[in-house]
C-alpha positions as CSV (number, residue, x, y, z in Angstrom):
1,M,103.4,131.9,104.0
2,K,104.3,133.6,100.8
3,T,107.8,132.0,100.9
4,L,106.3,128.6,101.6
5,L,104.0,128.8,98.6
6,S,106.9,129.8,96.3
7,E,109.0,126.8,97.6
8,S,106.0,124.4,97.0
9,A,105.6,125.8,93.4
10,R,109.3,125.2,92.8
11,I,109.1,121.7,94.1
12,L,106.0,121.1,92.0
13,A,107.7,122.5,88.8
14,I,110.7,120.3,89.3
15,S,108.5,117.2,89.7
16,V,106.5,118.0,86.6
17,A,109.8,118.5,84.7
18,S,111.2,115.2,86.0
19,V,108.1,113.3,85.0
20,L,108.3,114.7,81.4
21,C,111.9,113.9,81.2
22,L,111.2,110.3,82.3
23,L,108.3,110.0,79.8
24,L,110.5,111.3,76.9
25,A,113.3,109.0,77.9
26,T,111.3,105.9,77.9
27,R,109.6,106.5,74.6
28,P,112.6,105.4,72.5
29,A,112.9,102.3,74.6
30,Q,109.1,101.6,74.3
31,A,109.3,102.1,70.6
32,A,112.3,99.8,70.3
33,E,110.5,97.1,72.5
34,K,107.5,97.5,70.3
35,A,109.5,97.0,67.1
36,A,111.3,94.0,68.6
37,G,107.9,92.5,69.5
38,T,106.7,92.9,65.9
39,E,109.8,91.4,64.2
40,Y,110.5,88.9,67.0
41,P,107.1,88.0,68.6
42,S,108.2,84.8,70.3
43,V,109.8,85.1,73.8
44,I,112.4,82.2,74.3
45,Q,113.5,81.3,77.8
46,P,117.2,81.0,77.7
47,E,119.3,78.5,79.8
48,M,122.8,79.1,80.4
49,G,125.5,76.4,79.7
50,A,129.3,76.3,79.8
51,A,131.2,79.5,80.5
52,E,134.8,80.6,80.5
53,F,136.1,84.2,81.1
54,A,139.3,86.0,81.7
55,Q,139.5,87.5,85.2
56,G,137.0,90.4,85.6
57,D,135.1,89.7,82.4
58,S,131.5,88.6,82.2
59,I,128.6,88.3,79.8
60,I,124.9,88.1,81.1
61,I,122.1,87.2,78.6
62,T,118.8,88.8,79.6
63,S,116.5,88.3,76.7
64,V,116.1,86.0,73.7
65,R,113.3,86.7,71.1
66,G,112.6,85.1,67.8
67,D,110.4,84.9,64.7
68,R,109.9,81.3,65.7
69,E,108.7,79.7,68.8
70,H,111.9,77.6,69.4
71,L,115.6,77.8,68.5
72,K,116.0,76.0,65.0
73,P,117.9,76.5,61.8
74,G,116.2,79.0,59.5
75,G,114.9,81.1,62.3
76,R,115.9,84.8,63.1
77,Y,116.5,85.8,66.6
78,A,117.4,88.9,68.7
79,L,119.6,88.6,71.7
80,D,120.1,91.3,74.6
81,G,122.3,91.4,77.5
82,S,125.1,93.1,79.5
83,Y,128.8,92.8,79.6
84,T,131.9,93.7,81.6
85,L,135.2,93.8,79.9
86,A,138.3,94.2,82.3
87,S,141.0,92.1,80.6
88,A,141.5,94.1,77.5
89,E,141.1,97.6,76.1
90,T,138.7,96.6,73.3
91,A,137.1,93.5,72.0
92,D,134.4,92.3,69.5
93,L,131.5,90.7,71.4
94,E,130.1,88.2,68.8
95,W,127.2,85.7,68.6
96,F,128.4,82.3,67.3
97,A,127.0,78.9,66.6
98,T,129.6,76.1,67.1
99,S,128.7,73.4,64.3
100,R,128.0,70.0,65.6
101,G,128.4,68.4,62.1
102,R,130.7,68.7,59.1
103,G,129.5,72.1,58.2
104,G,132.3,74.8,57.7
105,S,132.6,78.1,59.2
106,T,130.2,80.8,58.2
107,P,130.9,84.5,58.2
108,V,129.7,86.6,61.1
109,S,127.4,89.6,60.0
110,D,127.6,93.1,61.4
111,A,124.3,92.4,63.2
112,E,125.9,89.5,65.1
113,R,128.9,91.5,66.5
114,V,129.4,94.8,68.4
115,K,132.6,96.5,69.4
116,V,133.1,97.1,73.0
117,T,135.7,98.9,75.3
118,R,137.0,98.3,78.8
119,G,134.1,98.8,81.2
120,S,130.5,97.6,81.4
121,G,127.4,98.2,79.1
122,N,124.6,96.6,77.3
123,F,124.4,94.9,73.9
124,H,121.9,93.9,71.3
125,L,122.7,91.2,68.7
126,E,120.6,89.6,65.9
127,K,121.3,86.4,64.0
128,T,119.7,84.0,61.6
129,L,120.6,80.4,62.6
130,L,122.1,78.6,59.6
131,D,123.2,75.4,61.5
132,D,122.1,73.4,64.3
133,G,125.0,74.3,66.5
134,W,125.9,75.2,70.1
135,L,125.1,78.8,70.6
136,H,127.5,81.2,72.5
137,V,128.2,84.8,72.9
138,S,132.0,85.5,73.2
139,F,134.6,88.2,73.4
140,C,137.1,88.2,70.6
141,V,140.5,90.0,71.0
142,N,142.8,90.2,67.9
143,S,140.6,87.9,66.2
144,Q,140.9,85.2,68.8
145,L,138.2,83.8,71.2
146,H,138.7,85.5,74.6
147,G,136.1,83.8,76.7
148,G,132.3,83.6,76.6
149,I,129.2,81.8,77.6
150,Y,127.1,79.0,75.8
151,F,123.4,79.1,76.0
152,G,120.3,77.2,74.7
153,E,116.5,77.1,75.2
154,K,115.2,76.1,78.5
155,G,113.4,72.7,78.3
156,L,115.2,71.7,75.1
157,E,118.2,69.8,76.6
158,G,119.9,69.2,73.2
159,T,120.4,73.0,72.6
160,V,122.6,73.7,75.6
161,L,126.4,72.8,75.7
162,R,126.8,72.1,79.4
163,E,130.6,71.7,79.7
164,K,133.3,72.5,77.3
165,S,136.3,70.2,76.5
166,W,138.6,72.9,75.4
167,S,139.7,76.3,76.4
168,D,139.6,79.7,74.7
169,F,142.9,80.6,76.2
170,S,146.3,79.2,75.0
171,S,147.6,79.6,78.6
172,A,145.0,77.3,80.0
173,S,146.2,75.0,82.9
174,P,147.5,71.7,81.6
175,G,146.7,68.3,83.1
176,N,143.0,68.4,82.7
177,G,142.8,65.6,80.1
178,T,140.6,63.2,82.1
179,E,138.2,65.9,83.2
180,Q,137.9,67.3,79.6
181,D,137.3,63.9,78.1
182,S,134.4,63.2,80.6
183,A,132.9,66.7,79.9
184,A,132.9,65.9,76.2
185,A,131.2,62.5,76.7
186,R,128.5,64.2,78.7
187,N,127.8,66.5,75.8
188,G,127.7,63.5,73.5
189,E,131.1,64.6,71.7
190,T,134.3,62.6,71.0
191,S,137.2,63.2,73.2
192,A,138.9,66.4,73.2
193,P,141.7,67.0,70.7
194,T,145.2,66.9,72.0
195,T,147.6,69.7,71.5
196,A,149.1,67.8,68.5
197,N,145.7,67.3,67.0
198,R,144.9,71.0,67.3
199,E,148.1,71.7,65.5
200,I,147.1,69.4,62.7
201,M,143.6,71.2,62.4
202,A,145.3,74.5,62.4
203,F,147.7,73.4,59.6
204,L,144.8,72.1,57.5
205,G,142.8,75.3,57.9
206,D,139.0,75.8,57.7
207,P,136.8,74.1,55.1
208,V,136.7,76.1,51.8
209,L,133.4,77.3,50.4
210,P,132.9,77.1,46.6
211,P,133.6,80.4,44.9
212,A,130.8,82.7,43.7
213,G,129.9,82.3,40.0
214,L,131.5,78.8,39.8
215,D,131.7,77.6,36.2
216,K,128.9,75.1,35.5
217,R,131.4,72.4,34.3
218,Y,132.4,72.0,38.0
219,T,129.0,71.5,39.6
220,P,128.4,68.1,41.2
221,T,126.0,67.0,38.5
222,N,128.3,68.0,35.5
223,L,131.3,66.5,37.2
224,K,129.4,63.2,37.3
225,V,128.4,63.5,33.6
226,A,131.9,64.3,32.5
227,F,133.4,61.4,34.4
228,T,130.6,59.0,33.2
229,D,131.3,59.9,29.6
230,L,135.0,59.5,30.1
231,C,134.6,56.0,31.5
232,R,132.3,55.0,28.7
233,R,135.0,56.1,26.1
234,L,137.6,54.2,28.0
235,G,135.4,51.0,28.4
236,L,135.2,51.2,32.1
237,T,131.9,50.2,34.1
238,V,131.0,52.5,36.8
239,E,129.4,50.6,39.7
240,R,129.0,53.6,42.0
241,L,129.7,57.3,41.5
242,E,129.5,60.1,44.1
243,V,130.6,63.7,44.4
244,D,131.7,65.0,47.8
245,E,130.4,68.5,47.9
246,S,130.9,69.2,51.7
247,E,133.6,71.7,50.7
248,F,135.6,73.0,47.7
249,P,137.0,71.5,45.4
250,Y,134.2,69.0,44.9
251,V,135.8,65.4,44.8
252,I,134.6,62.5,42.6
253,Y,134.8,59.1,44.1
254,G,133.3,55.6,43.7
255,L,133.8,52.0,42.5
256,L,134.7,50.7,39.1
257,A,134.1,47.2,37.9
258,G,137.5,45.1,37.4
259,Q,141.0,46.3,37.8
260,C,141.9,49.7,36.5
261,D,145.1,51.7,36.2
262,Y,144.6,55.1,37.6
263,H,147.1,56.5,35.0
264,V,144.5,55.7,32.3
265,I,141.8,57.8,34.0
266,A,144.3,60.6,34.9
267,D,145.4,60.9,31.2
268,G,141.8,60.9,30.1
269,I,140.8,63.7,32.5
270,R,143.8,65.7,31.4
271,E,142.3,65.5,27.8
272,L,138.8,66.8,28.8
273,N,138.2,70.3,27.9
274,G,138.3,72.5,31.1
275,Y,139.2,69.8,33.4
276,S,142.5,69.0,35.1
277,Y,143.9,66.0,37.0
278,G,144.6,67.1,40.5
279,G,145.5,64.0,42.4
280,S,143.8,60.7,43.3
281,V,143.7,57.6,45.6
282,S,142.8,54.3,44.2
283,G,143.2,50.5,45.0
284,S,141.7,47.1,44.6
285,T,138.6,45.8,46.5
286,Q,138.4,42.3,47.8
287,A,135.7,41.6,45.2
288,G,138.2,42.5,42.3
289,G,136.9,46.0,41.6
290,T,138.7,49.4,41.9
291,Y,137.8,51.9,44.5
292,F,138.9,55.6,43.8
293,S,138.7,59.2,44.7
294,L,140.0,62.1,42.5
295,N,140.1,65.8,41.8
296,A,139.3,67.0,38.3
297,I,138.8,70.8,39.1
298,P,141.7,73.0,38.0
299,E,143.5,75.1,40.7
300,T,142.6,78.2,38.7
301,Q,139.1,77.7,40.1
302,F,140.0,77.6,43.7
303,P,139.0,80.7,45.7
304,R,141.7,83.4,45.9
305,G,144.0,83.1,48.7
306,R,142.8,79.6,49.7
307,L,145.0,77.5,47.3
308,E,147.1,76.1,50.2
309,D,144.2,75.2,52.4
310,C,142.5,73.5,49.4
311,N,145.4,71.4,48.7
312,R,146.2,70.4,52.3
313,R,142.6,69.4,52.9
314,L,142.4,67.8,49.6
315,M,145.0,65.2,50.5
316,V,143.2,64.1,53.6
317,R,139.8,64.1,51.9
318,L,141.0,62.0,48.9
319,Q,142.2,59.3,51.3
320,M,139.1,59.4,53.5
321,L,136.6,59.1,50.6
322,A,138.5,56.4,48.8
323,D,138.8,54.4,52.1
324,S,135.1,54.7,52.6
325,M,134.6,53.0,49.3
326,R,137.2,50.4,50.1
327,S,135.8,49.5,53.4
328,G,132.2,49.6,52.5
329,T,131.5,52.3,55.2
330,F,130.2,54.8,52.6
331,K,126.6,55.9,53.5
332,P,125.0,57.7,50.6
333,A,122.7,60.6,51.4
334,S,118.8,60.1,50.7
335,R,118.3,60.0,47.0
336,I,114.8,61.5,47.4
337,E,114.5,65.2,48.3
338,V,111.2,66.8,49.2
339,V,111.3,70.6,49.4
340,F,108.4,72.9,50.5
341,D,109.2,76.2,48.8
342,N,108.1,79.5,50.1
343,P,105.4,77.9,52.2
344,E,104.2,81.3,53.6
345,S,102.5,81.9,50.2
346,Y,100.6,78.6,50.1
347,T,96.8,78.8,49.5
348,D,96.2,76.9,52.7
349,R,96.7,79.8,55.2
350,R,97.1,77.4,58.1
351,L,100.4,76.2,56.7
352,S,101.5,80.0,56.7
353,F,100.1,81.5,59.9
354,D,99.5,78.6,62.4
355,A,102.2,77.5,64.9
356,D,105.3,76.0,63.6
357,W,104.6,72.5,64.9
358,Y,101.3,72.4,62.7
359,H,102.9,72.8,59.3
360,E,106.0,70.9,60.3
361,D,103.8,67.9,61.2
362,I,102.0,68.2,57.9
363,F,105.1,68.6,55.9
364,S,106.8,65.7,57.7
365,A,103.9,63.4,57.0
366,I,104.0,64.3,53.4
367,R,107.6,63.9,53.0
368,S,107.9,60.6,54.8
369,F,105.1,59.2,52.6
370,L,106.7,60.2,49.4
371,V,110.1,59.0,50.4
372,K,108.9,55.6,51.2
373,L,106.6,55.3,48.3
374,T,109.0,56.5,45.6
375,D,112.1,54.8,46.8
376,Q,110.6,51.6,45.7
377,M,110.1,52.9,42.1
378,L,113.6,54.4,41.4
379,P,116.3,52.2,39.9
380,D,119.7,51.9,41.7
381,G,121.6,55.1,41.4
382,Y,118.6,57.3,40.5
383,S,117.6,60.4,42.5
384,L,114.3,62.2,42.7
385,K,113.7,66.0,43.8
386,I,110.1,67.2,44.4
387,T,109.6,70.9,45.1
388,F,106.1,71.9,46.4
389,T,105.1,75.4,45.2
390,D,101.5,75.4,46.6
391,I,99.4,73.3,48.9
392,D,95.7,73.5,49.7
393,L,94.5,71.0,52.3
394,G,90.9,70.5,51.2
395,H,89.9,74.3,50.7
396,R,90.2,74.8,54.3
397,D,90.8,78.5,55.3
398,S,92.1,79.0,51.7
399,S,92.7,82.4,49.9
400,H,91.0,81.3,46.7
401,V,88.6,78.5,45.5
402,P,90.6,75.7,44.0
403,A,89.5,74.2,40.6
404,A,88.2,71.1,42.3
405,S,86.2,72.8,45.1
406,G,86.4,71.2,48.4
407,S,89.3,68.8,47.6
408,P,93.0,69.0,48.4
409,A,95.4,70.5,45.8
410,F,99.2,70.1,45.2
411,E,101.3,72.2,42.9
412,F,104.9,70.9,42.4
413,T,107.8,70.3,40.1
414,Y,109.8,67.1,40.0
415,S,113.0,66.0,38.4
416,V,114.5,62.5,38.1
417,T,118.3,62.0,37.5
418,D,120.2,58.9,36.8
419,A,123.5,57.7,38.2
420,S,125.6,60.2,36.1
421,G,123.5,63.1,37.1
422,A,121.5,63.4,33.8
423,V,117.8,64.4,34.0
424,V,115.7,61.4,32.6
425,K,112.3,62.8,33.6
426,H,110.9,66.1,34.8
427,G,107.7,68.0,34.9
428,T,105.3,70.3,36.7
429,E,102.1,69.1,38.3
430,N,98.8,70.5,39.4
431,L,96.9,67.9,41.1
432,R,93.3,69.1,41.6
433,H,91.0,66.8,39.7
434,Y,91.0,63.5,41.6
435,W,87.4,62.4,42.2
436,D,88.1,58.6,41.9
437,F,88.8,58.1,45.6
438,G,85.2,58.4,46.9
439,N,83.7,61.4,48.6
440,Y,86.4,63.6,50.2
441,L,86.4,63.7,54.0
442,P,88.9,66.1,55.8
443,S,91.6,63.8,57.1
444,V,93.3,66.5,59.2
445,G,91.3,68.1,62.0
446,T,90.9,71.8,62.0
447,A,91.9,72.2,65.7
448,D,94.9,69.9,65.9
449,T,96.8,67.3,63.9
450,A,96.5,64.5,66.5
451,G,96.5,61.1,64.6
452,I,97.5,62.6,61.2
453,E,96.3,60.4,58.3
454,L,96.1,62.5,55.2
455,R,94.3,59.7,53.5
456,F,93.0,61.5,50.7
457,E,96.0,63.6,50.0
458,K,98.2,60.5,50.1
459,A,95.9,58.8,47.5
460,M,96.4,61.7,45.2
461,L,100.2,61.6,45.4
462,K,100.2,57.9,45.1
463,E,98.1,58.1,41.8
464,W,100.5,60.6,40.6
465,A,103.7,58.6,41.4
466,D,102.0,55.4,39.9
467,T,101.3,57.4,36.7
468,R,104.6,59.3,36.2
469,L,107.3,57.2,37.9
470,A,106.2,53.5,37.3
471,D,108.1,53.2,34.0
472,L,111.5,53.9,35.5
473,K,112.1,50.4,36.5
474,K,112.0,49.5,32.8
475,R,114.9,51.7,31.9
């Protein structure tokens, strides 16, 4: 009996010790999970897409969380999963976003990569989405993609790349052209590039971003001003003037009235203080004008180590931009920009703390109204930028009482520029004293935004536009 009690006590002691160890081991995991839930409160259901791995490798995504309810640019997200690496001794496991548009490559931060070694394990990555691209987690061996998996958000079909039309491995089996083309079509892409095209892309290099601390003379606005002044001195009439700022160096392009010898412009640019003639493409339009594209930024301003990339890409860009003017296929960007700056600090707390869909619907309604309204007031070649710094939709759930109690309020700055980029009108507005539109009635429901009208708010903004912008047509 004594021996039996001693054995029972021993088993009990072991059990208690095991429970204590289990509790201590789970505390860090619970703390990490709590921290993740605070920083990334929204759970996003992932859906897997195209995958390609070397033999024995795998990546499994187990959790996606974010500070927003859905995957979208500007949001920050945390990704957890497991991996098996069998085809290499070491690799970088990285979270990428393959751009769907013209955007260039972006640097991968330390939080978006983790070094892994042969074997299996877990990983945790964090990323701020800078582009609306195809998301994927991939191995990188010797700075080259070495297989991975694409994923998106379940229920949002446009976020998932279903099939790849290319391979991460240079030794991929040839002869898949038809299958790859059909895969690309199913994803809404153009046909997969041939080997020759890939060689061309490799030769051109990645798009070059502007250097830090760029001299103000070479900003798009000041390039327009310098070129417009030069044409005025040379007696040339500018019919359209644009600056391609998709990458560096920025390129001037447009249309001139009548026939013009590019040597005249090239010599004029060389005489401008701080500028340099760096090549051009020009020709005659069917209407008798001159289309052109040119670089006026000195090579000394190119980012260090990227001179060859800049020059190689510049040759192609000059031809493409000039051709867009010649053929009339140029599509200018919207000349009216509406920005909602730091919305989390707006007086109307619903725009800060409610679900994303709420404030996005409100902002979209305001932006669409202003674009349609002011586009009719701006002369050809003029642009308008409006930056909202505070919004109060009728003193609803507000942090302080507005000057005109009970009515909406808007605070914003605005700037109007002409075709040369010169500012012709600007100001700061604080719209709070609009009583001329009858008694205010909330035009947005407090529970939802079904049937958004914003009647009173739009009346305020229209009164401002009629007062401040109406005289622009007279210029």
